[in-house]
N, C-alpha and C positions, 0 to 999 in steps of 0.2 A: 680401427684405421691407423696406419703408420707409415707415414713416407719420409720418416727419419728426420723431420723437422722437429724442434724442440716446442714442446708446449709447457705451461707452467700458470699456476695460480698461486695468488699470495692474497691472504685475508687479515684483517684485523676485527677486533672486537672492543676496541677502545684502549685508551692509555689514560693512567692516572694513579692515585694513591692506592695501588694494590700491595698491601702488605702480607709478606710471608706468616707474619704471626697471627694476622687475621683471618687469612684465608685457609678454611677447614680443608682437609683433605677430602671430603665429602662434596663441598663445592667446587674445589679445582676439578675434581674428576668431571663433575657436571660441565663445567666451562670446557674442558678438553674435548668431551665427549661431542659436544655442540659444534666445536671449530671442527672436530674430526669429521663429522657429518656434512657441515658447509663444504669442506674440502673435497670430499668423496662425490658430493652431488655436482659440484662445479666441474670436477676432473672428468666425469662422466660425461659431460657435454662435451668437453674439449678432446677426449680420446674417441669420440663418434664422429669428430669431424665439424662440431659446432663452432659457432664463432665465440670469439674472446667476451662479445657483448652478453651473448645469451649465458654463458658461463659465469661472468658477474653476476647477473640478475639472479641465477639460480644459487649462487652461494652466498648472495645477501639475503634472499627470501627465506632460507633455512633460518639465519639469524634474527631477521623481522619477527618469525614465527615464535622465536624463544623469549620467555619472560625473562632471561639472565641478562639480555642486551639493552642498551637504552636506544631501543628502535622498533618500529613497530609494536608488536605485544608488550614490550616490556620498557616502554616509553615513560620518562620521567612527566611528572605534573608541573604545569606552571602556576604561577602565583593564584590565579583563579581557579585551580583546579581542573584544569582542561589539558589533553594530551595533544600538543602541536607538532606535527611531524614534518620532516624537511629530507630530501633526497635529491641526488642528481647522478648522472651517468653521462659518460663521454667515449667515442671510439676515436682510435688514433689515424685510421686511415684518411678520413676527411674532415676529421675534427667536427663532426656534428656532435652535437650535445642536448641534454633536456633535464629539466630540474623543477621541481614543486617545493612549495614552502607553506608551513602555517595549515597544514591540513589535519582533518580531526576524524574523517570518516573513510579514509581509504586503507584498506587491510595491510596492503604492500606498497609503500610509497616508492620503492625503486621500480615497481612496474608502471606506475603512473609518470615516473621520469622518464622512462623509456618510451611511453607513449607520446610524451610532449615532443621527444626527438624524432620520432619517425612519422608520427600522425598529424602533426601541426606545423607551421611556419614559424614557432616561437622557440625560445630556449627556456624559459622560465614561466611558470603559471603559479599563482598564490591563491590560498584561502578557498572562497566558495567557488570561484572561477576554475580552479583546479579541480575541486571536486566534481563539479558538473562536468567537465571535459572527461574526468575519469571514468564516470558513470555511463557518459555516451560511448566510450570506447570499451564498454563491456568489463571493466575491471570490478572486482569484488569490492563493494560498499558495505561497511558495517555500523552497527551504532557505536556511539563514541565509548560506551561503556565496556566494549571489547578490549580496549587497552588499560582497563583498570587493573592493577595488580596492588594488593595490600603492601608489598614491599616498598614500592614508589610512594604510595599513598603516606606511609608513614614516614619516607624521607622529607616528603614535602612538609609535614607538620613538624618534625624537626627543624627543616629550614626557617619556617615561618616563626617558631619559638625563637631560634637564634636572632631573627630579624629583630624581635619584640626585646630581647635581652639587649642587643647592641644599642638599640634606641634608649632604652631605659637607663643604661650606664654610659652611654655617650662614648661607646667605643669607636674605634677607626672602622668605616663602613667596609673596609677590605678585609676585616677580620674572616678567617677562612672557616668553612663548615668543617665538621669532624671528616676524616679519612673517608668514611662509608658515603656520607653525603656528598663530597667532592668527586667520587670515583665516577668517570666518565666511560660510557659505553657503547658510544657512536660506533658503527660497524661500516666496513668497506671491503672491496675486493679489487683487484689488478689482475689481468690475465692476459695472456699471450696462445693465440690460437697457431695451428698448423699452417695457416695461409701467412703469418708473420705479422698479424694485426693484434694490435694492443687495445686494451679497454680498461676502463676505471669507473667505479662507483662508490658511492657513498650514501649512508642512511642514517638518521638520528632523530632523537626526541628532544635535542637542546639540553638544556641546563634546567636543574632542579629550581622551582621557584623563579624563572623567568618571568620578566613583564612585558606588558605594552606589544606584544607581537614581536617579539624580539625573534632575530634570525641569525644564525653563527654563519660559519664558513662550509658546512657541510653541501649545502646546495649552490653554493656560488663557484661557478666554473672558474679555475684558476686559482682558487683559494684552498677549499677541499677536495677538489677533483680535478684532474686533468689527464689527458692522453694523448699521445703524437708520437706517431709511427718513427717519426725521425729521431726521437729522444727516449721517453719514458712514459708509464703510466702511473700515477701518483694517487693514493687515497689517504687523508689526514684524519687525524683526530686530536683533541685537546680544547684548550681555550680559544674558542672560535673567532672572539674579536681580534686577538694577536695574530691568527692564520690568516683573517681577511686584510690585516695592515701590512703584512709582509707579501702578501700573493703567494702564500707558502706552496701550493702544489706547483704552479707556473714557475716560480722561483727555481724550485728543484729542476724541475724539467729543462729551464732555460740553460741553467749550468752545465746539466750532460750535454745539450745540443751545441752550445755555443762556444763553451769553454773545454769541452771534454772532460770535464771533472767525473772522476768514478761515482757512481751512483751513491754509495754509502757516504762520501765525503760531501756530495752535494746536499744529501738529507740531512748530514749533520750542521752543515753550514746554515740552512734554513732554519735548524732548531737553534741553533746559536743566535741567529738575528731575532726569532721569537723570545729566548730566554731574555735578551737584552731589553726586552720592551715590557717583561714581567709575565711572559707566559710560558705554557710548558704543552707537551704533548708528544706525539707520534706521527710517523710517516711510514707507509710501505711503498717501495718504489721497484718497478720492473722494465727491462730494457727489451729490445727486439730480438736480443740473441738469449734470451732466458735469464740472464743474471738479474738478481734481485737483492733488496736490502730491507730489512725491519728496523729502523731506528726510532729511539724514544729518549727524552731527557725525565721521565717520571720514572717512581719505582717500579713500575710495571706496564706491559701492554699484551693483551691477550691477542696471539696471533699465530699465524701457520702457513704451510706451503705444501704444494704438492706438484710434482712434474712427470715427466714421460713414464717413469718406473710405477707410478701409482703409489709410492710411499708416503704417508701422511707424516708431517711433523707439525709439532705445535710448540709453542712457548708462551711463557708468561714474564719470566723474570729476566734480567740482564743475563746475555751468554747463552741462553738456550736455544737460541735460533737465529744463525748468522748466514747471510749470504752475499 
């Protein structure tokens, strides 16, 4: 199906301390292949005339099912040794939105967020209530052990050990973990369909060693996810608390709609606000004409895009993917 109108999908797989020197060629290839698969699957939905919402879900499910990213199968562990997942989705035509937080048994949290958006009168459901709702909607429920990966478990043990070292030596509580432990792999997608409708979605396992039911920006509409046909669709990744405090996704969209700020500049302005209060991360932004931006103030961000011609582009480091 091709009516001459633009289609576009942009994705991210997290921003953080991604070092060229530590990312092996084999691992880089694995990331790029999964990003390419996500783009190809989402693009097929758009190419067939499907909605931007459906394309976002399709793209994110691929990344949720991969152990490479901090979402779904590859989610990090909490301090208590659990995988607690968050996700949200929003469509730009009516600004309907759905989100779930703190779930442990839903295989694909982005599908649950969509169910909240379309099958309930609510925007966000959490914990056991969200899990019960997802089961009622026929979504795939798994044993929590499904989310276990040795790599993430080892990260938790390192993080707990560093906590102990920090306490023993009375170090500053903000002493960072190693690059590998700090790397964030939240996933997200923004899409434009043939009908001119935007959508955005984000899914995450949160932070390694997080405590007390912590929830970051990913499931919060206006912080980690936002879509409005009058401006842009945005998905965020990074230090969630700072993205919440700056209303990062809405902040970016508001600049584009109210100030006519170019989308890359809007994203950079938001990231500068986040940096000013001690945070970092990245944003993917897409407007209703198919213009996009992938911006980050970290060492790298796993990202990619695909448009009408079906050519897959992926990037990790600065300068690799610009739009």
